[in-house]
C-alpha positions in Angstrom: 52.9 76.1 -58.3 53.3 77.3 -62.0 51.1 75.3 -64.3 52.1 75.2 -67.9 50.4 73.7 -70.8 52.3 71.6 -73.0 52.9 73.2 -76.8 53.9 71.6 -80.0 57.6 71.8 -79.5 57.2 69.2 -76.3 54.8 66.8 -78.4 57.1 66.5 -81.2 60.6 66.2 -78.6 58.8 63.3 -76.8 56.8 61.9 -79.4 53.6 61.1 -77.6 51.0 59.1 -79.3 47.4 59.3 -78.5 45.8 56.2 -77.7 42.1 55.2 -76.8 41.9 55.0 -73.2 40.7 51.3 -73.4 44.2 50.6 -74.4 45.9 52.0 -71.6 48.3 49.4 -69.9 49.9 51.8 -67.7 51.0 50.1 -64.1 50.8 51.0 -60.6 54.6 51.3 -60.3 54.6 54.0 -62.9 51.7 55.9 -60.7 53.7 55.9 -58.0 56.8 57.2 -59.7 54.7 60.0 -61.2 53.4 61.3 -57.7 56.6 60.6 -56.1 58.5 63.1 -58.6 55.4 65.6 -58.4 55.8 65.6 -54.9 59.6 66.1 -54.6 60.0 68.0 -57.8 63.1 66.5 -58.3 64.3 63.5 -60.3 67.1 62.7 -57.7 65.1 62.7 -54.7 62.2 60.8 -56.1 64.2 58.3 -57.4 66.0 57.8 -53.9 62.3 57.7 -52.3 61.6 54.9 -54.9 64.9 53.2 -54.1 65.4 53.2 -58.2 68.3 54.5 -60.3 67.4 58.1 -61.8 67.6 57.0 -65.4 65.1 54.6 -64.8 62.5 56.9 -63.2 63.0 59.4 -66.3 62.2 56.3 -68.6 59.2 55.4 -66.4 57.7 58.9 -66.5 58.4 59.2 -70.2 56.4 56.0 -70.9 53.4 56.9 -68.8 53.2 60.3 -70.7 53.4 58.5 -74.1 50.8 56.1 -72.8 48.6 58.8 -71.8 49.1 61.0 -74.4 49.9 64.1 -72.5 53.1 65.9 -71.0 52.5 65.7 -67.3 55.9 67.8 -66.5 57.9 70.7 -67.9 61.6 69.9 -67.4 63.9 72.8 -67.4 67.2 73.0 -66.1 66.7 73.8 -62.9 63.1 72.7 -62.2 60.9 69.8 -62.9 57.2 71.2 -62.9 53.6 69.9 -63.1 51.6 70.8 -66.2 48.0 71.5 -66.1 47.4 68.2 -67.1 49.7 66.8 -64.9 48.2 68.4 -62.0 44.7 67.0 -63.0 46.7 63.5 -63.4 48.1 63.9 -60.0 44.5 63.8 -58.2 43.6 60.9 -60.3 46.9 58.8 -59.7 46.5 59.4 -55.7 43.1 58.2 -56.2 43.9 55.1 -58.3 46.8 54.0 -55.9 44.2 54.6 -52.7 42.0 52.5 -54.5 44.5 49.8 -55.2 45.5 50.0 -51.5 42.2 49.2 -50.7 41.8 46.3 -53.0 45.0 44.6 -51.5 43.5 45.5 -48.1 40.1 43.3 -48.9 41.8 40.8 -50.3 44.5 40.3 -47.2 41.3 40.7 -45.0 39.5 37.6 -46.8 42.6 35.9 -46.4 42.8 36.5 -43.0 39.1 35.8 -41.8 36.6 33.0 -42.4 36.5 29.2 -42.2 38.9 26.6 -42.8 38.1 22.9 -42.8 40.2 20.3 -42.1 39.7 16.5 -41.7 42.2 14.1 -39.9 42.8 10.5 -38.9 42.8 9.7 -35.5 46.5 9.3 -34.8 46.8 13.0 -36.1 45.5 14.2 -32.8 48.3 12.6 -31.1 51.4 14.5 -32.4 50.1 16.8 -35.6 47.3 18.9 -34.2 48.1 19.6 -30.6 51.2 21.7 -32.2 49.4 22.8 -35.3 46.2 24.2 -33.9 47.8 26.4 -31.1 50.2 27.9 -33.6 47.7 28.5 -36.0 45.4 30.2 -33.8 48.1 32.5 -32.9 49.2 33.4 -36.3 45.7 33.7 -37.5 43.4 34.6 -35.0 40.2 35.5 -37.1 40.1 32.4 -39.1 38.0 29.5 -37.9 38.9 26.2 -37.9 36.3 23.5 -38.3 38.1 19.9 -37.5 36.7 16.6 -38.3 38.0 13.1 -37.6 37.7 10.0 -40.2 39.8 7.2 -41.8 42.3 8.2 -44.3 40.0 7.0 -47.4 37.2 9.0 -45.9 39.1 12.0 -45.4 41.1 12.0 -49.0 37.2 11.6 -50.7 36.2 14.8 -48.1 39.1 16.9 -49.8 38.0 15.5 -53.5 34.5 16.6 -53.0 35.4 19.9 -51.5 33.5 19.0 -48.1 36.7 20.2 -46.4 40.0 22.4 -47.8 42.5 19.8 -46.4 43.2 16.5 -44.8 45.7 14.7 -42.7 45.8 11.4 -43.7 48.3 8.0 -43.3 51.3 7.9 -45.6 51.9 6.4 -47.8 48.7 7.1 -49.7 48.2 3.9 -51.8 45.8 5.1 -54.4 46.1 8.0 -56.8 44.1 10.9 -55.2 45.0 13.8 -57.9 45.8 15.8 -54.7 49.0 17.5 -53.8 50.6 15.4 -50.6 53.1 17.0 -48.2 54.5 14.6 -45.8 54.3 15.8 -42.4 56.0 12.8 -40.3 57.5 9.4 -40.4 57.7 7.1 -37.5 58.1 3.2 -36.6 55.3 1.2 -35.5 55.6 -0.6 -32.1 54.3 -3.7 -30.6 51.1 -3.4 -28.5 50.7 -6.1 -26.2 48.4 -7.1 -23.6 49.9 -7.0 -19.8 51.3 -10.5 -18.8 52.4 -11.3 -22.1 55.4 -13.1 -22.2 57.3 -10.7 -24.9 57.0 -7.8 -22.4 60.1 -9.3 -20.5 62.4 -9.9 -23.5 64.9 -7.3 -24.1 65.3 -7.3 -27.9 61.9 -7.8 -30.0 61.6 -8.5 -33.6 58.9 -8.7 -35.8 59.0 -12.3 -36.3 58.4 -12.6 -32.6 54.9 -12.1 -33.2 54.6 -14.9 -35.6 51.4 -17.1 -34.6 50.1 -14.3 -32.1 46.3 -13.1 -32.7 46.6 -9.8 -34.4 44.2 -7.1 -34.1 44.4 -5.7 -37.6 43.3 -2.2 -39.3 40.2 -2.7 -41.3 41.3 -3.5 -44.9 38.3 -1.6 -46.3 38.4 1.4 -44.0 42.2 1.8 -43.2 43.8 0.1 -46.1 46.9 1.8 -46.2 47.8 0.7 -42.5 46.3 -2.9 -43.2 48.6 -3.1 -46.2 51.8 -1.9 -44.7 51.4 -4.2 -41.5 50.5 -7.3 -43.9 53.6 -6.4 -45.8 56.0 -5.9 -42.9 55.0 -9.3 -41.8 55.5 -11.1 -44.7 58.9 -9.4 -45.1 59.7 -11.1 -41.7 58.8 -14.4 -42.9 55.0 -15.2 -41.6 51.0 -14.3 -42.5 49.5 -12.1 -39.6 46.7 -14.2 -38.1 44.3 -11.7 -37.6 41.6 -12.2 -35.0 39.9 -9.0 -35.5 39.4 -5.6 -37.6 39.2 -2.2 -36.5 39.3 1.3 -37.8 40.6 3.6 -34.9 43.6 3.1 -32.7 41.5 3.6 -29.8 39.4 0.5 -30.8 42.4 -1.6 -31.4 44.0 -0.9 -28.4 40.8 -1.5 -26.2 40.9 -5.1 -28.1 44.8 -5.6 -26.9 43.6 -4.4 -23.7 40.9 -7.3 -23.3 43.4 -9.9 -24.2 41.9 -10.5 -27.7 45.5 -10.1 -29.5 48.4 -8.2 -30.1 48.5 -5.3 -32.4 51.1 -2.7 -34.6 50.4 0.9 -33.8 52.5 4.1 -34.5 55.1 5.0 -32.1 53.4 8.3 -31.2 50.6 6.4 -29.8 50.3 7.8 -26.1 51.2 4.9 -23.8 50.1 6.4 -20.7 46.1 6.2 -21.6 46.6 2.6 -21.5 47.1 1.2 -18.0 46.9 -2.7 -19.3 48.7 -2.2 -22.5 52.6 -2.8 -23.0 54.3 -1.0 -25.6 57.1 -2.5 -27.0 59.6 -1.2 -29.7 60.6 -3.4 -32.6 64.3 -3.7 -33.2 63.6 -4.2 -37.0 60.7 -1.7 -37.2 62.6 0.9 -39.1 63.4 -1.6 -42.2 59.8 -3.1 -42.0 57.4 -1.0 -40.4 57.5 2.9 -41.0 54.5 5.0 -41.6 53.8 8.7 -41.7 51.1 11.3 -41.7 50.7 13.6 -44.8 48.8 16.7 -45.4 46.7 16.4 -48.9 44.6 19.2 -50.1 43.7 20.2 -54.0 46.1 22.8 -55.4 43.5 24.4 -57.5 41.6 25.4 -54.4 39.9 28.5 -54.4 40.1 29.3 -50.7 42.2 32.1 -49.9 43.1 30.5 -46.5 44.3 27.4 -47.4 47.9 28.6 -48.4 48.1 30.0 -44.6 47.3 26.3 -43.3 49.9 24.7 -45.7 52.7 27.0 -44.5 51.7 26.7 -41.0 51.6 23.0 -41.1 54.5 22.1 -43.2 56.7 24.5 -41.0 55.4 22.8 -38.2 56.2 19.3 -39.3 60.0 19.3 -38.7 59.4 19.8 -35.0 57.1 16.6 -34.7 59.0 14.0 -32.5 59.4 10.8 -33.9 60.5 9.0 -30.7 58.1 6.7 -28.9 57.2 7.8 -25.2 56.7 4.7 -23.0 57.7 2.1 -25.5 60.7 -0.1 -24.0 
């Protein structure tokens, strides 16, 4: 390849200005254009490789030359040849691009490896986690999930205190959290009745039919969202629930129902097959009075590079979550 050192005519023609190196603002895109032109010695072929118009490539190269203060190419009617400075710059440009690719590789590697901590309410184990965990592991096999269970308030606090990166909580969230909230599912509540209860034989059950029954209610301190939703729904149906016991987890509530201590209202996704002495009864007016959901909560300012992977998978799968109760009559 012929080496040509730029001369005064070239400098005046292109009005190349010299700048202190610390003020350089060249872009990787310009370096890729430069390397393509150096390798192909043709503006048209280089433009085709880079998928840009030839005039745009010419402008990019000229701006790069102005930026660094030397001519990189000798342009002739039938040739585009590297100058001596251009050959030196080519080696540096290739090195810079290789380093940029290494930076991208390391960044991608960080995003796809490491630990992601997720806390969840117990009911998420019925409909969200069985779909999310296998899908996430399939898409991001090198990211380790650390899962922990707790009531909604505790889960929210864990996210706010950066104990975990994300949480799955009951929706609606009653208090201000400062966190981003993405609704994952919505479903009605159903009545959980002890075997032998008179309402089991009734074809159509409404919430008002539970007036006067002893209620196993969610704890107003540890599960305030569910407590408030049920209390408000009962008030709209014309009665105040007569609470005989409070509990935090669905499993405990259903165990108390199974013991005959009262009735309860639980999410429709609760697996009925696990409770042989509990009958789950759909409520005709549940959609208007008793609808709850699950939501993903996370700090949008989180520095964990793996969090966007979780949000993408979980929100994508939320559309596939079944909202129809199995086993409720």
